[in-house]
N, C-alpha and C positions, 0 to 999 in steps of 0.2 A: 504490497501500502503507498503511494507517492510521504511527503513527509509537508504536511501545506505548513502555506505562513501570507500573514497575511498585514498586510503596513496598512501601518493608518495615522490621521495628521486631521482636518482640523473638516476641511470640504470640501475633501477629496478631490481637489483640482488640477498640485501642482507638486507641492511634494514623495504622497503615496504611491498618485501612480506614478513616480518619475520609481522611484522606490521601486514598484513593482515590475518598470520594464525595465530598469537595469538590473534588476533579477534575472528577468529573464531572459534575457539577453548575459549570461554570467554565466548564465546557465546549460544556456544552448548551445555557448564554448567549449565548457565541459561534457559536455554530450547527454545531458543533466534530469533532464524534458520526460523522461518515465520516472525519476525518481523526486523530485521540485516540482511541484506547485504556490506559485503566487498569485494571489490578488489584493485587492485596498480598497478604503473606508476611508469615512469621516467622522468626524465623529459630529461633523450638526447638519444640518438637510438642506445649510440655502444650493450647495448647488447639484440639486439629484438629478441624473441623465444626462447631466454636462457630459461636457470630455475636457480632453485635457490644453490647461493653461494653455495657450500657444504659446506663452512666452516662456513657460516651463517648455511647452514642445520644440523652441526654436532653437536652445540649447543645448539641449540631449540629443536633437539633429546638428548644433555644427560642432558642438565638443565628441559624439559617440558615433553619429553617425544614424540613429534610430529616430523611430518616428514612436512617437507618444500613438498607445489602441485605451483605451479603454472606455468607459460613462463612468462619474458616480455615482458611489452610492452610500447609503449608508450605516454607520452598524448595529451588528442585532446581535440581543442576547444573543443566539444561537449559535456565533462567528467565536465567543466563548470555548463552546465546545467541540465544535468540527475543525479549527484554526491549531496545526500542532506550537505554532511561534504565531506575537502577537505583536509586531516593530513601533511603538509608537513615534512615533517628531519629536518628541519633544512630550516635556512634565506634564504640560495641564495639558494635553490628549494622556498617558498615561492615566491619567490619575482620570477621569473621562471612562476610560477604556474602566478603570479598576470598579468606578463607579454602578460599572453594569455589572461587575459580581458581587453582591455585599456581603458575600456568606465569604469571599475570599476563596473559591473551591477554585479559582481557575487564576489564581496569581503568581502563582510561578510561568504564565507560558507566559506573561508579558513586559518585553522586555524595551528598551530603550533603544530607538537600533545605531546613536553611538556609539552602543558599549560596545559595542562592532568594529568600528574606526584603531587606527595603528600607525595614519601619517600627520591625521589633524587632531587638537586635544580639544574641540569641541566639545563637549557633553548635551546639545540640542542637536536643529536644523530648523535654521532659524527661518520667519515665514517668508520666503522672500514676495507676496502676492500686492502688496503697499511700495514695493521699493522700483527701484532700476536692474539693467541686464547683468551684473555683477550682485545682487543676494541667487538671482535663476544660474548664474553658473560653477559660485561657489556653493547652494545648494546639491550642487550635478555633484561636484566634487567629491563631496561628504556622501554623497552614496552613493558613491564608486567604491572609494574606499571601506565604507558600514560595508558595501556590500561584500565584497570582497571577503573582510574579514567576516560573515557570516557563514559565509563560502563554504568555509576553511574550518568554520564548525559544523554545525551539521552532520548533523550522522547520521551513519546508515547513503555516506556517495560516497560512490568511486577513489574520486582526487586523494583523502586524505588516507 
C-alpha cells in the first residue's frame, strides 16, 4: 500500500500545491510513484476549486520547469485518518490541523515541513501571497530542500 502525504497551508493555492507538485516531481525522478502518493489541502475555504496561484506556478516553471496541477480543497477530518503524514507549512496551519483532532489520536502524523530542510534554517514556509516574486522563489527553494529531506525520511522507499 502506498505511503500517503498531505501538504497543508491556509488557502491551498500557493505553498501546499507547490509542495505537492515538487514532491511528485521528485517521486517521479526516483521512480517511486507506486510507493508514495501526494495531495494538498487548505485549512480555510477561501479558494475551494481554484487552481494554483499563477505567481506560484510561474516560480515553479522558472526554477524547476514544472507546471503546478490541482484544485484547492479544504482539509477534512477524514484526512487525518487517511494520510500517513500531514505536513503543515507554518505553525498556524499546524495548530489548525491539530484543532481537528481534539483527542490527539493523529498528532504523531502532523509535522512542520521545514523540519525536513537541510540547507535552509527557516522553521516555517512564509506565505508569499501578498508579496512579490522573491517570496514565491524563496518558497520554491525552501520546498525543494524540505521535499528532498522528506524523501530521505520516508519509510519503505527503495532509495534509502
